[in-house]
Backbone bond lengths (Angstrom), bond angles and torsions (degrees), N, CA, C in turn:
res aa  C-N    CA-C-N  psi(-1)  N-CA   C-N-CA  omega(-1)  CA-C   N-CA-C  phi
1 X - - - 1.442 - - 1.527 110.11 -
2 X 1.309 117.01 -33.48 1.465 120.91 -178.77 1.528 111.34 -56.45
3 X 1.324 116.59 -47.46 1.467 120.01 -179.16 1.529 112.02 -65.07
4 X 1.318 116.78 -37.78 1.470 120.47 179.54 1.525 111.33 -64.61
5 X 1.333 117.08 -42.20 1.465 120.77 179.54 1.524 110.46 -65.93
6 X 1.326 116.96 -44.37 1.464 120.05 179.31 1.526 111.58 -64.19
7 X 1.327 116.92 -37.61 1.462 120.60 178.11 1.530 110.99 -66.76
8 X 1.334 116.92 -40.77 1.468 120.13 176.40 1.522 110.14 -58.79
9 X 1.329 116.77 -44.42 1.464 120.98 -178.34 1.524 110.87 -65.86
10 X 1.320 118.17 -43.73 1.464 121.39 -177.40 1.526 112.40 -66.31
11 X 1.329 117.07 -29.28 1.461 120.87 -176.63 1.525 113.89 -92.92
12 X 1.331 117.42 9.48 1.464 119.93 179.99 1.524 111.84 -66.09
13 X 1.331 115.20 140.79 1.459 120.84 173.07 1.521 108.07 -96.14
14 X 1.326 116.33 165.87 1.463 120.55 177.72 1.524 110.02 -57.13
15 X 1.331 115.65 137.60 1.451 120.96 178.02 1.518 114.65 88.67
16 X 1.332 117.81 3.06 1.461 121.46 -179.29 1.528 109.84 -123.22
17 X 1.328 116.54 158.70 1.459 122.00 176.40 1.524 109.47 -148.54
18 X 1.327 116.24 160.00 1.459 122.11 174.03 1.527 106.96 -86.02
19 X 1.316 117.01 130.69 1.464 121.47 -179.31 1.526 109.76 -114.04
20 X 1.326 115.44 127.56 1.452 122.56 172.09 1.530 105.55 -97.74
21 X 1.337 116.55 105.64 1.468 121.97 -171.61 1.532 109.31 -91.59
22 X 1.338 115.54 128.62 1.465 120.61 -179.84 1.524 110.76 -80.69
23 X 1.320 116.46 171.97 1.463 122.47 -174.79 1.527 113.04 -61.06
24 X 1.333 118.83 -30.91 1.465 118.87 -177.95 1.530 112.86 -83.20
25 X 1.319 118.12 -0.87 1.474 125.27 175.46 1.524 114.72 62.64
26 X 1.324 118.17 -9.07 1.460 120.79 178.60 1.522 111.70 -90.24
27 X 1.308 116.82 -10.53 1.459 120.61 -176.50 1.522 109.70 -129.09
28 X 1.319 115.46 137.64 1.456 119.76 175.40 1.521 108.74 -142.24
29 X 1.324 115.37 158.12 1.454 122.50 177.58 1.524 107.68 -106.95
30 X 1.334 118.86 112.46 1.462 120.62 -178.81 1.526 111.77 -82.71
31 X 1.315 115.79 143.84 1.460 122.59 175.20 1.521 107.57 -129.93
32 X 1.326 116.11 120.25 1.461 120.57 179.93 1.523 110.21 -94.47
33 X 1.302 115.15 173.91 1.461 120.41 -178.94 1.527 111.98 -63.91
34 X 1.328 117.94 -29.18 1.461 121.12 -176.63 1.532 113.51 -87.35
35 X 1.340 118.43 -6.66 1.462 121.29 179.03 1.531 110.25 -76.64
36 X 1.330 115.87 149.72 1.462 121.66 176.62 1.528 108.93 -99.03
37 X 1.336 116.23 127.51 1.459 121.46 179.17 1.523 108.28 -109.29
38 X 1.338 116.11 131.46 1.467 121.59 174.33 1.523 107.50 -124.83
39 X 1.315 116.38 132.36 1.460 121.77 179.20 1.522 107.47 -92.48
40 X 1.340 116.13 109.44 1.461 121.87 -174.98 1.526 111.88 -77.44
41 X 1.322 116.75 -40.38 1.461 123.46 173.84 1.525 107.65 -161.16
42 X 1.319 117.60 -163.58 1.468 120.20 -175.48 1.516 114.50 -65.23
43 X 1.326 118.04 -23.56 1.459 118.52 -175.71 1.525 114.48 -127.69
44 X 1.329 118.94 10.97 1.470 120.55 177.91 1.521 110.49 -135.34
45 X 1.340 114.93 137.93 1.461 120.43 174.13 1.526 109.13 -127.24
46 X 1.308 115.17 154.71 1.457 122.43 176.59 1.520 107.60 -114.57
47 X 1.329 115.83 132.46 1.468 121.32 177.60 1.519 107.18 -116.82
48 X 1.327 115.62 117.83 1.461 120.68 178.34 1.522 107.64 -107.74
49 X 1.321 115.21 121.13 1.469 120.95 -178.71 1.523 110.21 -93.23
50 X 1.292 115.81 156.45 1.476 121.30 -178.21 1.525 112.59 -64.52
51 X 1.352 117.80 -20.87 1.463 120.79 179.06 1.531 111.92 -82.55
52 X 1.341 117.50 1.24 1.453 121.52 177.26 1.514 115.35 102.37
53 X 1.324 118.61 -13.48 1.460 121.69 -179.67 1.525 110.39 -75.42
54 X 1.319 116.07 142.69 1.459 121.97 175.20 1.522 108.43 -126.84
55 X 1.328 115.90 134.09 1.462 121.84 177.30 1.518 108.69 -121.94
56 X 1.318 116.34 142.29 1.459 121.26 173.93 1.521 107.07 -114.31
57 X 1.322 115.97 127.13 1.458 121.78 -175.98 1.524 109.25 -114.81
58 X 1.321 115.20 129.97 1.458 121.67 173.60 1.528 107.08 -88.29
59 X 1.317 117.47 111.25 1.459 121.11 -175.85 1.529 112.78 -67.44
60 X 1.339 117.83 -16.22 1.466 120.00 176.43 1.528 111.11 -65.96
61 X 1.341 117.62 -21.43 1.461 121.97 -179.60 1.525 112.93 -96.68
62 X 1.319 116.61 2.02 1.467 122.21 -178.78 1.525 109.01 -98.83
63 X 1.333 116.00 129.45 1.469 120.11 -178.80 1.528 112.61 -103.25
64 X 1.337 117.29 -15.15 1.466 120.31 -177.60 1.519 109.61 -155.87
65 X 1.322 115.28 142.16 1.460 121.94 171.96 1.517 105.94 -123.69
66 X 1.335 117.07 119.64 1.457 120.68 -175.29 1.523 110.68 -145.47
67 X 1.314 115.92 172.84 1.450 121.82 176.35 1.525 107.36 -102.98
68 X 1.328 115.38 129.70 1.474 121.09 -179.66 1.527 109.45 -123.25
69 X 1.310 115.21 157.88 1.460 122.28 176.92 1.520 109.68 -92.70
70 X 1.328 116.05 136.50 1.461 120.53 176.81 1.520 109.47 -68.54
71 X 1.323 116.04 141.03 1.457 121.05 175.19 1.511 109.00 -86.04
72 X 1.314 116.95 135.46 1.468 118.87 -179.93 1.488 112.28 -102.33
């Protein structure tokens, strides 16, 4: 799964992002092409954004990983 996620991120076009969608479907964690992803273990990833923010996501709580278009 690690390679698939990294490939999705590398192939993003302008205006799109990778979304890690949570179980309630109303919330997702966006990952842009410029964000750094680190795989901490089999079920947790760290996303470090260029603005200095870091998020840790538990993949056990994610029901879908997809590419979404940014709203302007």
